[in-house]
N, C-alpha and C positions, 0 to 999 in steps of 0.2 A: 754352703749357708747353713745357718743353724734353724731349727724348726720354728722358732718363736720370735716375735716382737715383743719386747719388754718395755713398757712405758714407765718413766720416773718423772718427777717433778713435785713442786710444792703443792699444797693443799688447794683444792678449787681452781686449777688452772686448766682443767678440761680434760684430764686423762681418762675419766670414764666415759664422757660424752663422745670424745673423738676416738677412744678405743673402740667402743661398741661400734661406732660409724665405720672405722677401718675394718674391723672385723666382719661387718655385713658386706663391706664392699670386696672383701677378699673370699668371703664365703666359708669362713672359718669360726670357731668358737671363741667367745670373749670370756676372760677369767679376771676376777678382782681378788689380789691377796687379802684384802680387808674382809671381803664377803666370805672367802674361805675359812678364815679365822673363825668368823661368827658361825658359820654352817658346822664346822668341825667341833668347836668347843662351846657353843651356846653362849658366847660372850663377845661383845663388839671390841674392837681392837683398843679402844680409849680405856676400857674396863681393865684390861691387862696392865696398861700403863698406870692407872689409879692404884691398882692393888700391889703390883710388884715392880713397879718402876720401869725405866726405859730398857735398860739392858736384860733384866729378867723376866719382863713383862712385854713389851712391845717388839723389842728385837727377837725374842724367843719365839713369839707368836708368828711373826712375818716369816721366820726361818722355817718353821714347821709347815706353813702354807706353801713356802717355796718347794720344800721337799716333797709335798705331795703332787705339785705340779711336775716337778722334774720325774717322779716315778710314773706319772700318768703320761708324759709327752716325749720321754726319752726315746730315740729311734724313729720319731715322726719324720715325715718329709716336710721340707720347707714349702711354704709357710703353713703350719698347722693350727696356730692359735696366736691371739693377741692377748698379752698380760698386762694389766694395770697394777702397780705397786703402790703401797702406802707412802705417805709424804716423807716419812722418816726412814725409808728402807735404807738409804745411804748409810746409815749409822752402823750397820750390822754386816761385817765382812763375810760372815758365814752365809747369809741369806743372799747376798750379791753373788758369791761364787757358786752357789747352787743354781740360781737362775742363769748364770753365764754358761752352764753346762748345756742349757736348751735354747738360749736366746741371745740376741744382740741387744744393748741398752740404748733405747732412744729416749733423749732428755727433751721433754716438752718445756721449753724456755718461755712460758706464758707470762701474762701481764700479772705481777703479783699485787697490783693495787686492785685489780678486778678480783683477785683471790681474797683480798682483805674485806672487800665490799660484800662479798657472797657470805663471809663468815658473820659479819655485821648483821646481814639480812636473816640469818638463821637465829641469832640470839634473840630471846625473848623475855620479857617479864610476866607473860601470861602462864602460869602454872599448869593450866589445861593443855597447853602445847609442849609441855615438858618431854623432851626425848630421854627414855630411862637408860639409854646406852651412853649419854653425854653427861657432862659435868654441870653443876650449879656452883656460882660463884656470887655472893653478895645478892643482889635482886636479880641477877640474869641466869636464865637457864639455856641449855643447848651449846655450853662452851666445850671447847676442846681441852684436854688435859694440860697442854703447855702453858694455859693462861692461869694455872693455879698459883704460880708463884710471883704474879704481877697483881698489882692495885687495879682492880676493874670495877669502876664506878659509872662510866659512860660509854656509850657506842664507840667514841673516839678512843678510849682506852683500850677497847678490844682490838680496833683497827691498829693501833700502835703496837700493841703486844704481838699481833700475827706478823707484822712487818719485821719487828725486832728479832723474833726467832727464825724467820723465813730468809731473810736477806743473807746471812751467812751460810745458808745450805746451798745456795746457787753455785758457789764455787766447788762444792763437793759433787754436786750433780755434773758440772762441767768436766771434772777430773775422771769421772767413771763412764761419761757417754762415749758410746762407739759412734751415735750420729746425734746431732742437735737439730731440733725443728722448732722454729719459732712462728707460733700461730699468729695470723694476722688479725686486725679489726676487722673481720668479715664473718659471713655466715659460717654455720657449722659444716655445711657442704664443702665449702671452699676449703676450710681448714683439713676436713678429711681427706680431700684430694691432695693437698699440701704434704700431709703425712704420707699418703700413699705415694706420692712422687718422690719421697725422701728415702724409700726402701732401697737399702744396699743389696742388690741381688748377687754381687760379687763381693764376699766378704774380705776382699783384700783392699777395697777402696772405702773411702769415707767421703761423706757429703754433708753439707750444712744447707738447710733448706730454710728459706726467709723470704 
């Protein structure tokens, strides 16, 4: 069995919340590749996308974060850490192969409509609440970089933009996943237990939790 559980999934489907809960339950550290990028380079992952594009910005930064984790956790005993990856982690084969060295890939196949709602809730027209790490489009602040190519004038535009770019990614996560976990419409504690129960202790077997 590999030392780490690597969580993948769309934006705002619960990777960080459930990942932290699982790490606490297992008594191991929790790592977030986006946070490692910010800590290492002093820039949020979205800034890399804005400045250098998806391939040379986002993918490069996520891969560098993955390399840091591989160096830190190689040779560890199972299970030594829970890792949450960026929502576009699947685009970069280099980053994926790095984390496969130390972990099994768990796809959190969460409710993307809930993810869309959370994106809408973060968007604001109040400049005082502007997050310097996120993007501005029209009258809205705190949007993610993938909205920049879309016509965003209403909250519904934001929701539709999120769904439009997220739905195609689900097939990619499914292809990559060693284990698929489908969170329920339930408490965080129940879904952490669901994730815990999905752990494949024998790496020759696969399970889908739902």
